[in-house]
DOLUM-286813 format. One record per residue (C-alpha): residue number from 1; x negated, y negated, z negated. Coordinates in Angstrom, 1 decimal. Layout:
NUM / X / Y / Z
...
//
This chain:
1 / -30.6 / 23.1 / -135.0
2 / -31.3 / 25.4 / -137.9
3 / -34.9 / 26.6 / -137.6
4 / -34.0 / 29.8 / -139.3
5 / -31.9 / 31.0 / -136.3
6 / -34.1 / 32.7 / -133.7
7 / -32.3 / 31.3 / -130.6
8 / -34.9 / 32.8 / -128.1
9 / -35.0 / 36.2 / -129.6
10 / -34.4 / 39.0 / -127.1
11 / -34.4 / 42.6 / -128.4
12 / -37.0 / 44.7 / -126.5
13 / -36.8 / 48.4 / -125.5
14 / -38.0 / 49.3 / -129.0
15 / -35.0 / 47.7 / -130.6
16 / -32.4 / 50.2 / -131.9
17 / -29.1 / 48.6 / -131.4
18 / -26.4 / 49.9 / -133.7
19 / -23.5 / 51.7 / -132.1
20 / -20.6 / 49.3 / -131.8
21 / -17.5 / 50.2 / -133.8
22 / -14.4 / 51.2 / -131.8
23 / -10.8 / 50.6 / -132.6
24 / -11.4 / 47.9 / -135.2
25 / -9.3 / 44.7 / -135.6
26 / -10.8 / 41.3 / -136.3
27 / -8.6 / 38.5 / -137.6
28 / -10.1 / 35.0 / -137.2
29 / -8.4 / 32.3 / -139.1
30 / -9.1 / 28.6 / -139.9
31 / -8.0 / 25.1 / -139.3
32 / -8.0 / 23.3 / -135.9
33 / -11.5 / 22.6 / -134.5
34 / -13.2 / 25.4 / -136.5
35 / -14.2 / 27.3 / -133.4
36 / -11.8 / 30.3 / -133.7
37 / -11.1 / 30.6 / -130.0
38 / -14.8 / 30.2 / -129.0
39 / -16.0 / 32.8 / -131.4
40 / -13.1 / 35.2 / -130.5
41 / -14.0 / 34.9 / -126.8
42 / -17.7 / 35.6 / -127.5
43 / -16.9 / 38.6 / -129.7
44 / -14.7 / 40.0 / -127.0
45 / -17.7 / 39.9 / -124.7
46 / -19.9 / 41.8 / -127.1
47 / -17.6 / 44.8 / -127.3
48 / -17.1 / 46.7 / -124.0
49 / -13.4 / 47.2 / -124.9
50 / -12.9 / 43.9 / -126.7
51 / -9.5 / 42.2 / -126.4
52 / -9.2 / 38.5 / -127.2
53 / -5.6 / 38.0 / -128.4
54 / -4.2 / 34.5 / -128.9
55 / -0.7 / 34.0 / -130.2
56 / 0.2 / 31.5 / -127.5
57 / -0.7 / 33.9 / -124.7
58 / 1.3 / 36.7 / -126.4
59 / 4.3 / 34.4 / -126.8
60 / 4.1 / 33.5 / -123.1
61 / 3.9 / 37.1 / -122.2
62 / 7.1 / 37.7 / -124.1
63 / 8.7 / 34.7 / -122.4
64 / 8.0 / 36.2 / -119.0
65 / 8.7 / 39.9 / -119.8
66 / 11.2 / 40.0 / -122.7
67 / 12.7 / 36.6 / -123.2
68 / 15.3 / 37.8 / -125.7
69 / 12.5 / 38.3 / -128.3
70 / 12.1 / 34.5 / -128.5
71 / 15.7 / 34.1 / -129.6
72 / 16.1 / 30.7 / -127.9
73 / 12.8 / 29.2 / -129.4
74 / 11.0 / 29.3 / -126.1
75 / 11.3 / 25.5 / -125.9
76 / 8.8 / 25.3 / -128.8
77 / 6.1 / 26.8 / -126.6
78 / 6.2 / 23.8 / -124.3
79 / 6.1 / 21.5 / -127.3
80 / 3.3 / 23.6 / -128.9
81 / 5.4 / 23.9 / -132.0
82 / 5.3 / 27.0 / -134.4
83 / 8.0 / 29.6 / -133.8
84 / 9.5 / 31.5 / -136.7
85 / 7.5 / 34.2 / -138.4
86 / 9.8 / 37.1 / -137.5
87 / 9.7 / 36.0 / -133.8
88 / 5.9 / 36.0 / -133.9
89 / 5.8 / 39.4 / -135.4
90 / 8.5 / 40.9 / -133.0
91 / 6.5 / 39.5 / -130.0
92 / 3.3 / 40.8 / -131.4
93 / 4.7 / 44.3 / -132.0
94 / 6.2 / 44.4 / -128.5
95 / 2.9 / 43.3 / -127.0
96 / 0.9 / 45.9 / -128.8
97 / 3.4 / 48.7 / -128.0
98 / 3.4 / 47.8 / -124.3
99 / -0.4 / 47.8 / -124.0
100 / -0.9 / 50.9 / -126.2
101 / -4.3 / 49.9 / -127.6
102 / -6.2 / 52.8 / -129.0
103 / -10.0 / 52.4 / -129.1
104 / -10.0 / 48.7 / -128.0
105 / -11.4 / 46.2 / -130.4
106 / -8.6 / 43.7 / -131.1
107 / -9.8 / 40.1 / -131.9
108 / -6.9 / 37.9 / -133.1
109 / -7.5 / 34.2 / -132.6
110 / -5.6 / 32.1 / -135.2
111 / -3.6 / 34.9 / -136.6
112 / -2.2 / 35.3 / -139.2
113 / -1.0 / 31.7 / -140.0
114 / 1.3 / 32.5 / -142.9
115 / 1.5 / 35.0 / -145.8
116 / 4.4 / 36.7 / -144.1
117 / 2.5 / 37.1 / -140.9
118 / -0.5 / 38.4 / -142.8
119 / 1.6 / 41.1 / -144.5
120 / 3.3 / 42.1 / -141.3
121 / 0.3 / 42.0 / -139.1
122 / -1.7 / 44.3 / -141.3
123 / 1.2 / 46.6 / -141.8
124 / 1.6 / 46.8 / -138.0
125 / -2.1 / 47.5 / -137.4
126 / -2.2 / 50.2 / -140.1
127 / 0.9 / 51.8 / -138.5
128 / -0.3 / 51.7 / -134.9
129 / -4.0 / 52.2 / -135.6
130 / -4.2 / 54.3 / -138.8
131 / -7.6 / 54.6 / -140.5
132 / -9.2 / 51.9 / -138.4
133 / -11.0 / 49.0 / -140.1
134 / -9.5 / 45.5 / -140.3
135 / -11.9 / 42.6 / -140.7
136 / -10.7 / 39.1 / -141.5
137 / -13.0 / 36.1 / -141.1
138 / -12.1 / 32.6 / -142.1
139 / -14.0 / 29.7 / -140.4
140 / -13.7 / 26.9 / -142.9
141 / -14.0 / 23.2 / -142.1
142 / -12.6 / 20.2 / -144.0
143 / -9.9 / 18.0 / -142.5
144 / -12.3 / 15.2 / -141.9
145 / -14.4 / 17.4 / -139.6
146 / -11.4 / 18.6 / -137.8
147 / -10.5 / 15.0 / -137.0
148 / -14.1 / 14.2 / -136.0
149 / -14.2 / 17.1 / -133.6
150 / -10.9 / 16.2 / -132.0
151 / -12.2 / 12.7 / -131.4
152 / -15.4 / 14.1 / -130.0
153 / -13.5 / 16.4 / -127.6
154 / -11.4 / 13.5 / -126.3
155 / -14.4 / 11.2 / -125.8
156 / -16.3 / 13.9 / -123.9
157 / -13.3 / 14.6 / -121.8
158 / -12.9 / 10.9 / -120.9
159 / -16.6 / 10.6 / -120.2
160 / -16.2 / 13.4 / -117.6
161 / -13.3 / 11.5 / -116.0
162 / -10.8 / 14.0 / -117.1
163 / -7.4 / 13.5 / -118.8
164 / -7.5 / 14.7 / -122.4
165 / -4.9 / 17.3 / -123.5
166 / -1.8 / 15.7 / -125.0
167 / -1.8 / 18.2 / -127.9
168 / -5.5 / 17.7 / -128.7
169 / -5.5 / 14.5 / -130.7
170 / -7.0 / 13.4 / -134.1
171 / -3.5 / 13.0 / -135.4
172 / -2.5 / 16.5 / -134.5
173 / -5.8 / 17.9 / -135.8
174 / -5.1 / 16.2 / -139.1
175 / -1.6 / 17.5 / -139.2
176 / -2.7 / 21.1 / -138.3
177 / -5.5 / 21.1 / -140.8
178 / -3.1 / 20.0 / -143.6
179 / -0.6 / 22.7 / -142.6
180 / -3.4 / 25.3 / -142.6
181 / -4.7 / 24.4 / -146.1
182 / -1.1 / 24.3 / -147.4
183 / -0.5 / 27.9 / -146.2
184 / -4.0 / 29.1 / -146.9
185 / -3.7 / 30.4 / -150.5
186 / -1.0 / 32.9 / -149.6
187 / -2.7 / 34.1 / -146.5
188 / -6.2 / 34.5 / -148.1
189 / -4.7 / 36.3 / -151.1
190 / -3.3 / 39.0 / -148.8
191 / -6.4 / 39.2 / -146.6
192 / -8.7 / 39.7 / -149.6
193 / -6.7 / 42.7 / -150.8
194 / -5.7 / 44.4 / -147.5
195 / -8.7 / 43.7 / -145.2
196 / -12.5 / 43.2 / -145.3
197 / -12.3 / 39.4 / -145.8
198 / -15.1 / 36.9 / -145.6
199 / -15.0 / 33.1 / -145.5
200 / -17.8 / 31.0 / -143.8
201 / -18.4 / 27.3 / -143.5
202 / -18.1 / 26.4 / -139.8
203 / -19.4 / 22.8 / -140.2
204 / -22.9 / 23.8 / -138.8
205 / -24.0 / 24.4 / -135.3
206 / -22.6 / 27.1 / -133.0
207 / -25.7 / 29.3 / -133.7
208 / -25.4 / 29.1 / -137.4
209 / -21.7 / 29.8 / -137.6
210 / -21.7 / 32.5 / -134.9
211 / -24.6 / 34.3 / -136.6
212 / -22.6 / 34.4 / -139.9
213 / -19.8 / 36.1 / -137.9
214 / -22.1 / 38.6 / -136.0
215 / -24.0 / 39.5 / -139.2
216 / -20.7 / 40.3 / -140.9
217 / -19.7 / 42.6 / -138.1
218 / -23.2 / 44.0 / -137.6
219 / -23.5 / 42.9 / -133.9
220 / -26.1 / 40.2 / -134.1
221 / -28.7 / 42.1 / -132.0
222 / -26.1 / 42.7 / -129.3
223 / -25.2 / 39.0 / -129.3
224 / -28.9 / 38.1 / -128.9
225 / -29.3 / 40.6 / -126.1
226 / -26.3 / 39.0 / -124.3
227 / -27.7 / 35.5 / -124.7
228 / -24.7 / 34.3 / -126.8
229 / -26.9 / 32.1 / -129.0
230 / -27.4 / 28.7 / -127.4
//
């Protein structure tokens, strides 16, 4: 554990916590195993109106409520394969319109994945939430670490007597990581220009990586108060 991270720090009554921003959007991207989902879920707990939005859950929502938007590609959801960019964006636009988010903090887990998605997502957010800030955070780990973490998850799962997920294997982690880094230049180029972009190494402990994220968003004291550092 990094000794520079004060894991037991609890703000007292004298601590002046900053007012949490409302209506912002936070895009968390990175290869498999970087901790996107974990960090997104924790951030959603910091903001009273935080919404953790993962693409898989949005696509399943559309499958249940507006199947036509999937244009026959719903089989890919069961195989955990990527659907076409225009379907992703059509489903996302539908989801945001149905829920009419206003002051909620939207935290996107693993979106955008491609340059086209980056352009369209930011366009959509600027259209539906004009004047609101858009942060984008990349959690960066090399492919070797993605593979190691996939192996570790499987070993821990087996040690608990549980059956590992079929889609969580070292082979798929390697494939997903290579796909991410192949698409990364186009995505990052857009995020750097059209959002408040930062890239962090996520090879360290949870505390180190999460503090990078909370410092960027100005919510570290809130995270300490909620006990989100292990």
